[in-house]
C-alpha positions in Angstrom: -9.6 8.5 0.3 -9.2 4.8 -0.2 -9.5 3.0 -3.5 -9.0 -0.6 -4.7 -8.9 -0.6 -8.5 -7.5 -2.4 -11.5 -6.5 0.8 -13.3 -3.1 2.4 -12.8 -2.7 5.7 -10.9 -0.7 8.8 -11.6 1.7 9.7 -8.7 1.8 13.4 -9.7 -2.1 13.6 -9.7 -2.3 11.9 -6.3 0.4 14.2 -4.8 -1.5 17.2 -6.2 -4.6 16.0 -4.5 -2.7 15.7 -1.2 -1.5 19.3 -1.4 -4.3 21.2 -3.2 -5.7 23.7 -0.7 -4.0 22.0 2.2 -2.4 24.9 3.9 -2.1 23.1 7.3 0.3 20.5 6.0 4.0 21.0 6.6 4.8 17.5 5.3 3.6 15.0 2.8 5.1 11.5 2.8 4.2 8.9 0.2 5.2 5.4 -0.8 4.7 3.7 -4.2 5.1 -0.1 -4.3 6.1 -1.7 -7.6 6.1 -5.2 -9.1 9.7 -6.4 -8.9 11.4 -9.3 -10.8 12.1 -11.5 -7.8 10.5 -12.7 -4.6 11.6 -15.3 -2.1 14.5 -16.3 -4.3 12.4 -16.8 -7.4 12.4 -14.9 -10.6 9.0 -13.3 -11.2 7.4 -12.1 -14.5 4.0 -11.0 -13.2 1.6 -11.2 -10.3 -2.1 -11.3 -9.9 -3.8 -9.7 -6.9 -7.2 -10.8 -5.8 -9.5 -9.6 -3.0 -13.0 -9.6 -1.6 -14.2 -6.0 -2.3 -16.4 -5.2 0.7 -14.0 -6.9 3.2 -10.9 -5.4 1.8 -12.3 -1.8 1.8 -13.5 -2.2 5.4 -10.1 -3.4 6.5 -8.3 -0.6 4.7 -10.7 1.9 6.4 -9.9 0.4 9.8 -6.2 0.6 9.2 -6.4 4.3 8.1 -8.6 5.0 11.2 -5.9 3.4 13.4 -3.3 5.7 11.9 -5.5 8.7 12.4 -5.9 7.8 16.1 -2.2 7.5 16.6 -0.9 10.6 14.7 -2.1 14.0 13.9 -2.8 13.6 10.1 -4.5 15.9 7.7 -5.1 13.8 4.6 -4.6 10.2 3.8 -4.7 8.6 0.3 -4.4 4.8 -0.1 -4.7 3.1 -3.5 -4.2 -0.6 -4.0 -4.4 -2.2 -7.4 -5.8 -5.7 -8.1 -5.7 -7.8 -11.2 -2.7 -8.9 -13.3 0.3 -6.7 -13.0 3.6 -7.0 -14.9 7.1 -6.0 -14.0 7.6 -2.4 -12.8 3.9 -1.7 -12.7 2.6 0.3 -9.6 0.8 -1.8 -7.0 0.2 0.5 -4.1 0.2 4.2 -3.2 0.1 5.4 0.4 0.3 9.1 1.2 -0.2 11.1 4.4 0.0 14.7 5.2 0.5 16.3 8.5 1.7 19.5 10.1 4.9 17.7 11.1 7.2 15.3 9.3 7.5 12.9 12.2 3.8 12.1 12.2 3.8 11.8 8.4 6.7 9.4 8.2 5.5 7.3 11.1 1.9 7.0 9.8 3.1 6.1 6.2 5.3 3.4 7.6 2.5 2.1 9.8 0.0 2.0 7.0 2.3 0.0 4.8 3.4 -2.4 7.5 -0.1 -3.1 8.7 -1.6 -3.2 5.2 1.0 -5.9 4.2 -0.1 -8.2 7.0 -3.8 -7.4 7.6 -5.4 -6.4 4.3 -7.1 -9.3 2.6 -5.2 -9.4 -0.7 -4.1 -12.7 -2.2 -1.1 -12.7 -4.5 -0.3 -15.2 -7.2 3.1 -15.0 -8.9 4.1 -16.1 -12.4 7.7 -17.2 -12.6 10.0 -17.0 -15.6 9.4 -20.7 -16.2 5.6 -20.1 -16.5 4.8 -21.6 -13.2 2.2 -20.0 -11.0 2.0 -20.1 -7.2 0.2 -18.3 -4.4 2.5 -16.3 -2.2 2.6 -17.0 1.6 2.9 -14.3 4.1 6.4 -13.0 4.4 7.9 -13.3 7.9 9.8 -10.0 7.4 6.4 -8.2 7.0 5.0 -9.8 10.1 8.0 -8.7 12.2 7.6 -5.1 10.8 3.9 -5.0 11.7 4.5 -6.4 15.2 6.4 -3.3 16.3 3.2 -1.3 15.9 0.9 -3.7 17.8 
């Protein structure tokens, strides 16, 4: 299941969807990304995420398919929010279930690392001074993704 949406999500509901009737899974690993108050040495008050819907959904499907081809996974849920988000709001939910924890942990890390570098989302930050600026790719994210390629 892949969703790109403006509305928030409920982690408990998403986790329940991962486990409901899933008797094969021995592990569920999930990650939730939040809006934090700093980035690249600047105080941040909010951010706005933009995307091209058809392109973004296709790239996310491709990333999930890559994970499925590398690891033995049961279920995958990926939710990414768009629009204006304020401090401590949820941005992204990535969850995988597998028979074994090793596959679940690796696949979840892969999904986040590749999503951060390949998914076509554009992020504009609002600083505490009221300035707005588009965020460039983070070198740390590129390095993290390279280990999988």
